[in-house]
C-alpha positions in Angstrom: -37.5 119.2 0.2 -39.4 121.6 2.6 -38.1 121.0 6.2 -38.3 117.7 7.8 -41.7 117.3 6.3 -40.2 114.4 3.5 -42.6 115.9 0.9 -40.8 116.9 -2.7 -40.1 120.6 -3.3 -42.9 121.7 -6.5 -39.5 123.0 -8.8 -37.7 119.9 -8.4 -41.0 118.0 -9.5 -41.0 120.5 -12.2 -37.2 119.8 -13.4 -38.2 116.1 -13.8 -41.1 116.3 -15.4 -39.2 118.8 -17.9 -36.2 116.3 -18.3 -38.3 113.0 -19.0 -40.4 115.6 -21.9 -36.9 116.3 -23.1 -36.1 113.1 -23.8 -39.2 112.0 -25.2 -39.0 114.8 -27.7 -35.6 113.9 -27.8 -36.3 110.2 -28.8 -39.6 111.4 -31.1 -37.4 113.6 -33.2 -34.9 110.4 -34.0 -37.9 108.3 -34.9 -39.4 111.3 -37.2 -35.4 111.7 -38.7 -35.3 107.9 -39.4 -38.4 106.4 -40.3 -37.8 103.5 -37.5 -40.4 102.2 -34.9 -39.6 102.1 -31.0 -41.0 100.1 -28.8 -40.4 99.2 -25.2 -40.9 95.2 -23.6 -39.9 93.0 -21.2 -37.3 95.8 -19.9 -36.0 96.6 -23.1 -36.8 99.1 -25.2 -36.5 98.0 -29.3 -35.7 100.4 -32.1 -36.1 99.3 -35.4 -36.2 95.2 -36.0 -37.3 95.6 -38.9 -36.1 98.8 -40.4 -38.1 100.8 -42.7 -38.2 99.0 -46.2 -36.8 95.9 -44.6 -37.6 92.6 -46.8 -36.8 89.5 -46.3 -35.6 87.4 -43.0 -33.4 88.6 -40.1 -29.8 89.4 -40.5 -27.6 86.3 -40.0 -25.8 85.0 -36.9 -22.5 87.6 -36.3 -24.4 90.6 -37.2 -25.0 91.7 -33.5 -22.8 93.8 -31.1 -23.2 94.0 -27.0 -22.2 97.3 -25.6 -21.2 97.6 -22.1 -20.8 100.2 -19.9 -22.8 103.2 -21.1 -24.1 106.1 -19.1 -27.1 105.2 -17.2 -28.9 108.5 -18.1 -27.9 108.3 -21.9 -30.8 107.0 -24.5 -30.8 106.3 -28.3 -30.7 109.6 -29.4 -27.6 110.2 -29.1 -26.3 106.4 -29.2 -28.0 105.5 -32.5 -26.0 108.2 -34.5 -23.1 107.5 -32.8 -23.5 103.2 -34.0 -24.7 104.3 -37.1 -21.6 105.5 -38.4 -20.5 101.7 -38.8 -23.7 100.8 -41.1 -27.0 100.5 -41.3 -28.9 99.5 -38.2 -31.6 96.6 -38.0 -32.2 96.6 -34.6 -31.2 98.7 -31.5 -32.0 97.3 -28.1 -31.4 99.2 -24.8 -32.1 97.5 -21.6 -34.2 99.6 -19.4 -34.6 99.6 -15.7 -38.4 100.7 -14.4 -37.0 104.2 -13.2 -36.7 104.7 -17.0 -32.7 105.2 -16.8 -31.0 102.4 -18.9 -29.4 99.3 -17.3 -26.0 100.1 -19.0 -25.8 97.8 -21.9 -27.4 97.3 -25.1 -27.3 95.2 -28.4 -27.1 96.8 -31.4 -28.0 94.2 -34.9 -26.6 95.7 -38.2 -27.7 94.8 -41.8 -24.7 92.7 -42.3 -21.3 91.3 -40.7 -19.2 93.6 -41.9 -20.9 96.3 -40.2 -21.0 94.6 -37.2 -17.1 94.5 -37.0 -16.5 97.8 -38.3 -18.9 99.1 -35.4 -16.2 97.0 -33.0 -13.0 98.5 -34.2 -14.6 101.7 -34.1 -16.5 102.1 -30.9 -14.4 99.8 -28.5 -13.2 101.9 -25.7 -15.0 104.6 -27.4 -14.5 107.7 -25.1 -18.3 108.7 -25.1 -17.9 111.3 -21.9 -14.8 112.7 -20.8 -13.8 109.7 -18.7 -16.7 107.6 -19.7 -15.5 104.7 -22.1 -17.5 102.2 -24.0 -17.1 98.5 -24.5 -18.3 96.9 -27.8 -17.9 93.0 -28.4 -19.8 90.3 -31.0 -23.0 89.2 -29.2 -24.0 85.3 -30.2 -27.6 84.1 -29.4 -27.0 81.0 -27.9 -29.0 78.1 -28.2 -27.3 75.3 -26.9 -27.0 74.6 -23.2 -25.1 72.3 -21.2 -26.1 69.7 -18.7 -24.1 67.9 -16.3 -24.2 64.5 -14.1 -26.3 62.8 -16.5 -26.0 58.9 -15.8 -23.5 57.9 -17.6 -25.9 54.5 -19.2 -28.1 56.8 -20.6 -27.9 56.8 -24.6 -28.4 59.6 -27.1 -32.3 58.7 -28.0 -32.9 58.3 -24.3 -31.4 61.9 -23.6 -33.2 63.5 -26.0 -36.7 61.9 -25.5 -36.4 62.8 -21.7 -35.5 66.5 -22.4 -38.2 67.0 -25.0 -40.3 65.8 -21.4 -39.2 68.5 -20.1 -38.7 71.3 -22.1 -40.0 72.7 -25.5 -38.0 73.2 -28.6 -35.3 70.6 -28.2 -33.6 70.7 -31.6 -30.4 68.0 -31.2 -28.9 66.4 -28.2 -24.9 65.9 -28.3 -23.4 63.3 -26.7 -19.7 62.1 -26.2 -18.9 58.3 -25.7 -16.4 57.3 -22.3 -12.9 57.4 -23.6 -12.5 54.2 -21.7 -16.2 52.4 -22.8 -17.4 53.8 -26.0 -20.8 52.5 -24.6 -21.3 54.8 -22.3 -21.4 58.7 -22.0 -19.2 61.1 -19.7 -22.0 62.1 -17.7 -22.7 65.1 -19.7 -24.4 66.2 -22.8 -25.2 69.7 -24.8 -28.9 69.9 -25.6 -29.6 72.1 -28.9 -32.7 74.2 -29.1 -34.8 75.9 -31.8 -33.5 79.4 -30.5 -32.3 81.5 -27.7 -35.7 82.0 -25.9 -36.2 78.2 -26.0 -32.5 77.6 -24.2 -33.5 80.6 -21.7 -36.6 79.3 -20.5 -35.3 75.4 -20.3 -32.3 77.0 -18.6 -34.9 78.7 -16.4 -36.7 75.6 -15.6 -33.4 73.4 -14.9 -32.0 75.6 -12.3 -30.1 73.4 -10.4 -31.2 72.2 -7.1 -34.7 72.3 -8.5 -34.6 70.0 -11.2 -34.0 66.0 -11.3 -33.2 64.0 -14.3 -33.6 60.0 -13.7 -34.0 60.5 -10.1 -30.2 62.8 -10.1 -29.9 67.0 -9.4 -28.5 67.8 -13.0 -26.2 70.9 -13.5 -27.3 73.3 -15.9 -25.5 76.2 -17.9 -24.6 77.7 -21.6 -22.4 76.4 -23.5 -20.1 78.7 -25.3 -21.6 79.7 -28.9 -19.3 78.8 -31.6 -17.4 81.3 -33.1 -17.3 81.9 -36.8 -14.2 81.6 -38.4 -13.4 83.4 -41.6 -14.2 81.2 -44.5 -10.7 82.5 -46.0 -8.8 81.2 -43.1 -11.0 77.4 -43.4 -10.0 76.9 -47.0 -6.5 77.2 -46.1 -6.2 74.8 -43.1 -4.6 71.3 -43.8 -5.1 69.5 -40.4 -7.8 67.5 -39.4 -9.4 67.1 -36.2 -10.0 63.2 -35.1 -12.4 62.2 -31.8 -13.8 59.4 -30.3 -10.2 57.2 -30.2 -10.0 54.5 -28.0 -7.6 55.2 -25.6 -5.4 52.5 -26.7 -5.0 54.1 -30.4 -1.3 54.6 -31.4 -0.2 57.8 -33.1 1.5 55.2 -35.7 -1.8 53.5 -36.4 -3.3 57.1 -36.7 -0.5 57.6 -39.6 -0.8 54.8 -41.0 -4.7 54.9 -41.6 -5.0 58.2 -42.5 -2.1 57.8 -45.3 -3.9 54.5 -46.6 -5.3 56.1 -49.6 -2.0 58.1 -50.7 0.9 56.8 -48.9 3.3 59.7 -47.7 0.6 62.6 -47.9 0.4 62.3 -43.7 3.3 64.8 -42.4 2.7 63.8 -38.9 0.3 63.2 -36.0 -0.3 64.1 -32.6 -2.5 62.2 -29.9 -3.9 63.6 -27.0 -5.7 60.9 -25.2 -8.9 60.1 -26.8 -8.5 62.9 -29.8 -5.4 63.6 -32.4 -4.6 66.2 -34.9 -3.7 64.8 -38.4 -1.5 67.0 -40.4 -1.3 67.0 -44.1 1.1 67.9 -46.5 -1.4 69.3 -48.8 -4.8 70.9 -48.4 -6.2 68.6 -51.1 -5.0 65.0 -49.1 -6.3 66.6 -46.3 -10.1 67.3 -47.9 -10.1 64.2 -49.2 -8.9 61.8 -46.2 -12.0 63.9 -44.5 -14.4 62.3 -46.9 -12.7 59.2 -46.7 -12.3 58.6 -42.8 -15.2 60.7 -41.3 -16.8 57.8 -39.6 -14.8 55.3 -40.4 -13.7 52.5 -37.6 -10.7 52.7 -36.1 -9.6 49.9 -33.1 -13.5 49.2 -32.8 -14.2 52.7 -32.5 -16.1 55.3 -35.1 -14.0 58.1 -35.4 -15.5 61.9 -36.0 -13.5 64.2 -38.3 -13.5 67.6 -39.0 -10.9 70.4 -40.2 -9.4 72.0 -37.2 -10.1 75.4 -36.4 -7.5 78.0 -36.0 -6.5 78.5 -32.3 -9.0 81.2 -30.2 -11.9 79.8 -31.7 -13.6 78.1 -29.0 -17.0 76.0 -28.6 -18.4 75.7 -25.6 -15.5 75.3 -22.7 -16.6 77.2 -20.2 -19.6 75.2 -19.0 -17.2 71.9 -19.0 -14.3 73.6 -17.6 -16.4 74.4 -14.4 -17.9 70.9 -14.7 -14.9 69.1 -14.1 -13.0 71.7 -12.0 -15.9 71.2 -9.6 -15.2 67.3 -9.4 -19.0 66.6 -11.0 -17.4 63.4 -12.7 -15.5 62.1 -9.5 -12.4 61.0 -10.3 -12.7 60.4 -14.3 -11.5 63.9 -14.3 -10.9 65.9 -17.4 -8.7 64.0 -19.5 -10.1 63.5 -23.5 -12.8 65.8 -24.3 -13.3 65.1 -28.0 -14.0 68.6 -29.2 -17.8 68.4 -27.7 -17.4 68.2 -24.0 -14.7 67.4 -21.8 -10.9 69.0 -21.1 -9.4 67.7 -24.2 -9.6 69.1 -27.2 -12.2 71.1 -29.8 -10.5 70.8 -32.6 -8.4 74.3 -32.8 -5.1 74.5 -32.9 -1.9 77.1 -32.0 -0.6 79.9 -34.2 3.3 79.7 -34.9 4.5 81.7 -37.6 8.0 79.7 -38.1 5.7 76.2 -38.5 6.4 75.9 -42.1 3.0 76.5 -43.7 0.5 74.5 -42.1 -2.4 76.4 -43.2 -1.1 76.2 -47.4 0.2 79.2 -48.9 2.8 79.2 -51.0 4.5 76.2 -49.8 1.6 74.4 -50.5 2.3 72.4 -53.6 -1.3 70.9 -54.1 -3.6 74.0 -53.3 -4.2 76.1 -56.2 -6.0 79.0 -53.5 -3.4 82.5 -53.5 -2.0 83.2 -50.6 -3.7 85.6 -48.4 -2.5 87.8 -45.6 -3.4 86.5 -42.3 -3.3 88.5 -38.7 -0.8 86.9 -36.5 -3.0 85.1 -34.4 -4.0 83.0 -37.5 -0.7 82.8 -39.0 1.1 79.4 -39.6 -0.2 76.7 -36.6 1.5 74.3 -34.7 0.3 72.3 -32.2 0.5 72.0 -28.1 2.3 69.0 -26.7 0.3 69.0 -23.5 -3.3 67.7 -22.7 -4.6 71.2 -21.4 -6.2 72.2 -25.0 -9.4 74.3 -24.8 -12.7 72.0 -24.8 -16.0 72.2 -26.2 
């Protein structure tokens, strides 16, 4: 600055111009070296997507990682070579400010899931500059919204029709019946959209306080996206998750119904409000029961049955827990949940290494699967006896 005139020194402006030119030259050199294109739009700079020579659809879900705590003056010419160590990059998206600095985070999509996992292992908490550590974790495109304060007398088809009227791209609505009256819903639903963009546009339109359905102000939040479970792990699970049960249904009734096709096949049953876990002695029996019992009638309720997921695999509990904690359901509380909403379970079980091989393996006389080495957190499971299980 020259005195108090407020004018910028020509030398300062020249330095800024030179720095800007150097950044552009570095990016151009990167593009020339790799053959990738780069374009800036909507507050982000996209490198690739697709990469040179790519044919076919984009990579599947689970191939993208989120990168946080990026120094604001660090760009693709340094970041791309770093992340290429983990595998071939399909697309690198760096969030940008109007000033030309980055916003401190980026998304890196690899051509396969293995590369994305390597990136997390190699680069999470990586010291990218002295004293500066970046964070890397899985990024999942979320296409599902949580909608709260829906009138409890509305059916799935009514909610679907209403959501299609006010938002675009609706592909499904997930509604869970009340644990005390199966003809009524629990006051909330999950709405699935055709893309993350469609869900984001719907969320923006349905911001709480600005929109009503059936004369009610609604609550809107992102549902937690479903986390992928290792296929080999799921191939060893021999516990069924049963939801939409009547509160009056007993563990004894469930034990009888789920072992009717083969007496003695069920080891034990744990029921929590309107959902339960049914433990089988062998994997094959669990799979057989899954086919027989999904959609069956028990004490007048049509039950839904799936394989239970290992603990730590959550589906959408943040929005639901927030919904219950705010008291949006009045005195209904958070009891029950049935895997797709509510403060009840989501079909996950907790690990315990001394629980006798509930996921099969050497002790599973029916399973032809070879034993696999599981990390401790996905070891042999037991089910907690409290009603505070994770929710969907």
